C-alpha positions, 0 to 999 in steps of 0.5 A: 809908070815909074813915077805912079810906082813909087807913089804906090810904094810911099803908100805902103811904106806909110802902112807898114806897122809903124803907127809912128811914121806919121808923127816922124813926119810931122817932127821932122816938118816942125824941126829946124834943118840943120844945114852947115854951110861951108866955104865955097870960093877960091881953094888954096892948098888943103891940108890931108885928112892925115893932117888934120885928123892930127890935129885932135890926135895932138889935142889928145896927146897933150892931154895925156900928159896933162891935168883935168880942167886945164886948158890945151892949145894948139898954136893958138887955132884950136883948143881942149878942155876936159872939164871933169868932175865926180861932183853933182852925179846924174850930171855930165861931164864933158871934153870941150873942143874949141875953134880959136880965133886963128883957125882957118876952118871953113868945112864942117868935114874939117871940123869932123876930121879934128873930132875923129883924130881926137875920139880915135887917139884919147878913147880908142875908137875905130875909124869908123866908129870916131867919124860916126861920133864926129858927124853926131857931135856937130849935129849936137852941137848945132841944135843945142847952139847957145843954149844955156839953159840945156847946158845948165840943167844937163851939165856939171858946173865945171862944164857950164862955167866955160860957155856961154850963149856966145860961144857954146856949141856950133853955128851952122856958118863956117864964117862964125866958127872962128873964136865962137865955138865951144863943142861939147862932147858929153861923156859917161862916168867911166870914160876911158881910152877902149871903152866903146861908152866913153862918149855918151851915144844917147846924148848926142842922138837925142830926139832933137839931133835925130830929127836933125840927122834924118833931113839928110840921106847922106847920114844915113850909114853913120846913123846905122853904125851909131845905133851899132854902136848903142847895140853893143854898149847895150849888150856890155851893160846887160853883161855887166848887170848879169855879173854884178847879180850874180856877185850880189846875189852870192853876198847876199846868201853869205850875208844871210849866212852870217845873219843866221849864226849871229842870231844864233849866237844872240839867242845863246846870250839870252839864254845865258842871262836868263840862267844867270838871273835864275841862278842869282835868285837862286843864290839870294835865297839861299843867302837868306836861308843861311842866315837861319842856320843854327850850326855856325860850322854848317853856316860858315860852309854854306856862306863859303859855298854861295860866295865861291858860287858868287864869284863864279856867277860873277866871272860868267856875267862878265864873259856874257857881257863880253860875247853880248858886245861882240854880239852886237857889234857882228848885228851892226856889221851884218845889217850894214853889210845887208843895207850896202847888198840892198842898195846896191841891189836897188842901184843895179835895178835902176840900172837894168831898167835904164838899159831896158829903156834904151833897148827899147829906144834903139828899137825905135831908132832901128825902124826909123832908119829902116823907114828912111832907108826904104824911102831913100830906096824908092826914090832910086829904085822903086822896083827894088824898093818893092821887092825889098818890102815884099822880102821884109813883110814875109821875113817878118811875119815869119819872125812873128809866127815863131815869137808867138809859138814861143809864147808863154802864157800870160798866166805863167810867171816865173815858172808858177801858173796861176790859175783862175777857178770858177767857184760858182756862177751867179745870175747876170754872168757874174762869177765868184772865182778862186786863185790858185798857184800851181807849179808849172814845171811839176804841175802840183797845186802849191795852194789856194789864195785867201782871197775871196770875192775874185770876180769876172775872168780877166787878170794879169801878172807882172813882177808887182804881183797878180792884178785882179778883180774883186767885188766888196761881198756883194756884186751890187756893192761895187768892184775893185783892183785887187793886187795879190802878193806874186808869192803868197797870194795874199792881198797886198793892195786895193785900190779905190776906183769902181771897176767894171765887172767884166773889164779886162786887166792889162799891164805894160810897163809896170802899170795896169789898165782897166775900165772904171766906172763913174756915173754910170759912164765907163772910162779907161783908167791907169794905176800904177804899182800901188793901184794909185790912179795916174791917168784916165781917159777923157772920152767915155768907153765902151764897157764891152771894149777890147784893148790894144797897144801899139808903140805909145799908143792904146786903141779902144773902143769909144761909147759909140764903137768908134776907135779911140786912139790915146796916148799910153802914158797919159790917155790923151786923145790923139785920134778917133778912127772909123771904121767903115 
């Protein structure tokens, strides 16, 4: 009975909203198992845990007194190279810990304790976090053992030059460790004592490593701890980004004020130059007229007056020229300042995007952990697992209800309501519509879009604009995806593909999905922010289909009403589902 119950729970587990479970299983099957082979013969007296950890701590202490890129030895048994460089941005620096020829290490735990001691002393990690990082570091170096192509691409030259195919990474057998092991520890740019992100946790737990680590139930606690480390790093990055954003906003406002001040000074200079030009022309005319003055005394007086005014004019021009130089210098300085701010904003946006991707990846990682925890529990106690699963399902249902009740209407973005009003109904179900911008908080109509010929009832809003379907002057002449500027509702971009006029318009991760028409058949198209097509389904779809997204997959009706499962990124076919 218990056995049947456990089987049933496994079926339930597979049905939990986790579309990637089957894929996970496939990945686990395909991945080579990392199994560390330790010495199992007669044992001599062993060092204590603290004694082993002290090896790593001593290497760290020695490194603190020495420069970077120097080799530090521990009794010719272990050594450290801090391979760090500011060159090659985008690639990684690393600490390299070697197991040298004289070492007598026979168990993977021995290595992990050395690494743990090093992480605690060098970077100030807690004992728990240091051990977790040590576990993943050993798996990481075993997965990429001897892979010089990988190390050459991922790491800076200062790292790669210290590695060979024979010693890079960690062998899985204890008798291959001495003299042939250089464990690579990936460092972030800001690696320092007390920084939780000194060692890059995403690198030592990439997909290959996680797949290997998942094969052992005993690693569950370390997997959960690493997820906690990643979560703390993400929160730290989000806080730093928010602070930087606020700082840049202040700098941008100040720069804009400076720009307006300099523009006013430039306008004043140009005004003075015009006045001086008019005065020059006037003086020239008066000079000519003075020549014809018959009375010598009056002529002399006029000439003296003109000469005085010319001298004054000369001084004014000199001052204006100096002011112009100053203004030009100020213009250049303000332009440089604004360009620097723009670069910083771009860099910050890229960082924010990376953090968002990390956050999404962490969600998937936590799902993996939750599934594996449940599978482990099913093995150990099916009854308890069932109760836990039921409780979890209730909790998820409740959370989903709460989230959905708080969801903003999809036509609302940044407190602005993008409202599509039906202007007129035409034959065969076609519409001509008008787009309005409404202040969602005050309920006041701000303005109407100048774009005519908006049809259908489907549109979507994102940071890049408002995606709508527009006909070409007549519904019989074809339809196009059009992107409206989010602030002005003016047309900013127009697609080239013929879009089904009644198609959905769905935006995910900055890409627009819609049904396009080609030679009377309908296909799912994926478009970027410039409305350039980046992917197209090979299978024809139903023109009246709905579309659903889940994780990496898209669910859509085929032309024969069977359900296509496509990869979200390239719209390639994953599976065909036939509802019964």
